[in-house]
N, C-alpha and C positions, 0 to 999 in steps of 0.2 A: 504494500500500500504506500502510496506517495504521501510524504509528510508535508502537506501544503499549509502554509501559514494562513491562519484565519484572520478575519477582519475585526475580531472582537478584541477588547482590552485584555491585557495580561497581568497576572498577579503571581507572586511566589507561591509554590505549592505549600499546602498545610504540612505541619510536622507529621501527622499520621500518614499522609500520602508519601512523604519522603521515607518514613520508616518502612512502609510496605515495599517501596521501590528498592531501598537498600537491602532489605532481607532477601527479596527475590533475586537481586543482582548477585548477592553473595552465594546463594544456593546455586544459581545458574553457573557462576564462575567455578565453584567447587565441582559441580557436576562435570563440566567440560574438561577440567584439569584431570580429575580422577579417571574419567573415561579414557582420556588419552594415555594415561599411564597403564590402565588395567586391561585394555583391549587391543589386540593386534589384528589388523585387517588381513584376511587370507589373501593369497595370490589372486589378482583380478581375473586371470584366465579361468578360474575354477569356481563356478557357481556352487558346485557341490561342496567345496571346501568352505565357502562362506556360510552355506546353510548349516553344515556340521558344526562350525565354530560358534554360531549363534544359538543353535538349538540342541546340539548333541544327539540329533535324531537321524534316521536314515534319509538321505537326500532324495531317494526315489519315492518317498511317501508323498501323498497329496499335500500341497504346501500349507493348507490351513490346519492340517493335523500336527504340523511341527511348530506352531506358534506359541504354545503355552509357556515355554521357558525362554523365548527368544530375547525379549527385552528385560525380563526379570533379572538376569545375570548382570547385564550392563548397568541397569539403574541401581541395582543393589550395591554395586561398587561405587556409585556416584553419590548416594545419599545415605545418611545414617539409617540403620534398620528400622528404628521406631518411626522416623518421619515417613519413610517409604511405606511401611505397614499401615500407618494411619491414613495416608493418602489413598492407598489401594482399598482400604476398608470404606472410605468415603465414596470412592468410585463404585464399589459394589452396592453400597446402600443407597446412594443418591447419585447415579451416574450423570444425569443431565445437568443438575445444578453445579456439580463439581467441575464438569468440563467447562461450563459457562463461566464460572468464577476463575478457573485457571486461565482461560482465554482473556478475560478482562484484566486480570492481574498482570499477565505477561504483556498485554497491550499497553498498560500504564507504564511498565518499565521501559518497553521499547520506545514509546513516544517521549519519555523523559530523556532517554539517551539521545534521541534525534534532536530534541529541543536544546539539549545542553551544548550542542555543537555551536550554536549561535550565542555567544556570551553577552552580546549587547542587547538581546531581545528578552524581555521578561517571560516567565513561564506562562503558557496559555492553558488555563484550566478547562476552558470550553473545548479546545481541540483535544485535550487528553480525554475528556468525558466522551467525545464523539467516537474516538477510536476504541475506547473501552466498551461502549454500547454496541458498536458494530461488531467487534470481535466476539462478544458474548452471543449476539444473535447468530453469527456465522457458525459458532460451535454447535448451536442448536440444529442448524441446517445439516451440518456434517453428521451429527448424532443420528438424525433421521434418515439421511441418504446413504451413508457408507454401508450399512448392513445390506441394503438393497443392491448396491453396486457389487458387493462381494458375492451375494447369493446368485445374481443373474449373469455375471460376467466371469465365466470359468474357462475362458480360452477358446470357446467354440467358434467365435467370429474370426478372430485373428488366425486361429489354427486352420479354419476352413479356407480362408483367403490364401494363406501360405501353402496349404496342401494342394490348392488348385494351380499353383505355379511350380512345376517340377524342379527347376534349379533352386528356388528358395526352400522347397520341401526337403531336398537332399542336403542342402547346407544346414538346415535346422536339425535334421536327423544326425548329421555328423557332429554338430556342436553338442547335442545332447549326449551322444555316445562318448565324446571326448571329455566332457565335464562330469558325466555321471548324473546329469540332471534331466528330469522329464521335461520336454519342451512345453508341455501343457502348463507347467508352473510358470514359465516365462510368459506364455501367451496370456494367461489369466491375469497375472500381475500387471502386464503392460496394458491390457484392456481396461482394468480398473483405474490405472494411472491416467491414461489418455482420456477416459470418459470424464474424469474430474477436471483435468487441465484444459481440455478442448470443449467441454460441455458446461460444467458447473461454473468454472472460473469466469469465462468471458460473458456468459449469458445470465448468471445469477450473482456471483461474487461481486464483480465490479459495479454493475448497476445498483445493487443494494448498498455497496460501500459509498458510492458518490451521493446517493440519496440521503442515507442516514447522516453521514458526516456533513453534508451540505445543510441539512435542516438544523442540526445541533450547533453548527458554526454560524448559523444565521446568514447563510449565503442566499442570494436570490436565485430563482430558477435559471436565469441567464448566466449567472456566475457559475453555478453548478455544471451547466451544460458546457460552458467554455472550458472549465477545468477538466472535465472528462475528455473533451475533444483534444486538448493539448497533451494530456498525460496517458491516455489509455494505451496507445500503440507502444510507446517506449516502455511502459510498465509491463505490458503483456510479453514483450520480448524478454525482459529480465525474468519475468515470472516463469516462463517455459524453461529457461536455462537453469534456474535454481530449483524449481519445484518438481520437475519431472524426475530427476534422480532421487530427490528426497521422498517423493510419494512412491516411487518404485520400492525403495527400502521399507516405507511404511506398510504398503499393502502386502509385500512379500515376506517381511521378516519381523514385523512388530505384532505382538499379540493384540487382538481386537480391542480389548478394553483400554489399552494404553495408546492406541493409534492417535486419538485426538490430542491427548497431552503431549505426545511425541511431536506432532506437527505444530503444536502451539509453541513449544520451546524452539523448534526450528524457525518459527515465525519471528522470534527475537533476533536470530541471526539475520533473517531476511530484512528486518527493520534496520539493522546496523549496515547492511550492504546498501540499502537505499539512501541512508543518511550520509554515506561517504561522498 
């Protein structure tokens, strides 16, 4: 999401907002450092090795059967056990509110980082609130749509297309044999990724983003449309470069109940990229 300056007046953030931001930044920083120390990425030429390293299961199994331990090991090494356990308990008991609050909190942190780059401009509370509101709403949308994507996109479309083209079919078969990975796993993961990035993102994500943030930042309809016209194409290009690899990992290797928290944290990295 583009961090576009609003026309509203700005004030310093409250002490409570700063405290939440600082806590989340510390947790996020610790997570990234510990993950880097604790996890070694398998050779890129072997999807089977990557599956086995993340899950400890047979790579030939259907990929959704190998998700339960995929992110648990990584996240367990990044956060204190009691914090992770409490968070997962909240996810199990109250999945939607927990995902929405996670999204809103990380959006607050991300926007604070983006705003902090301009030392001469006061903190814009209205802009921060608009990003928090949008992110919480979008986590609700993901909560509702992702299970449907996973259930209905199991590689049948991409697999059928590739199977109808002999050279591609032979290449996919050779790749599967060389890596020890069922091509259906790759097809289904890519179908789910592309449906999100080429369907949900341009036709739902960005229209809702421009609408909600425009309203909360008190932009006129003309200003909102002009902002969308100027920023949509550049943002969409960056979006595809960053999010296709991230969502491929999400759909392929992250257990379902942690997928939205996973991409929420990745969204913090996305915010930093956009603010550079």
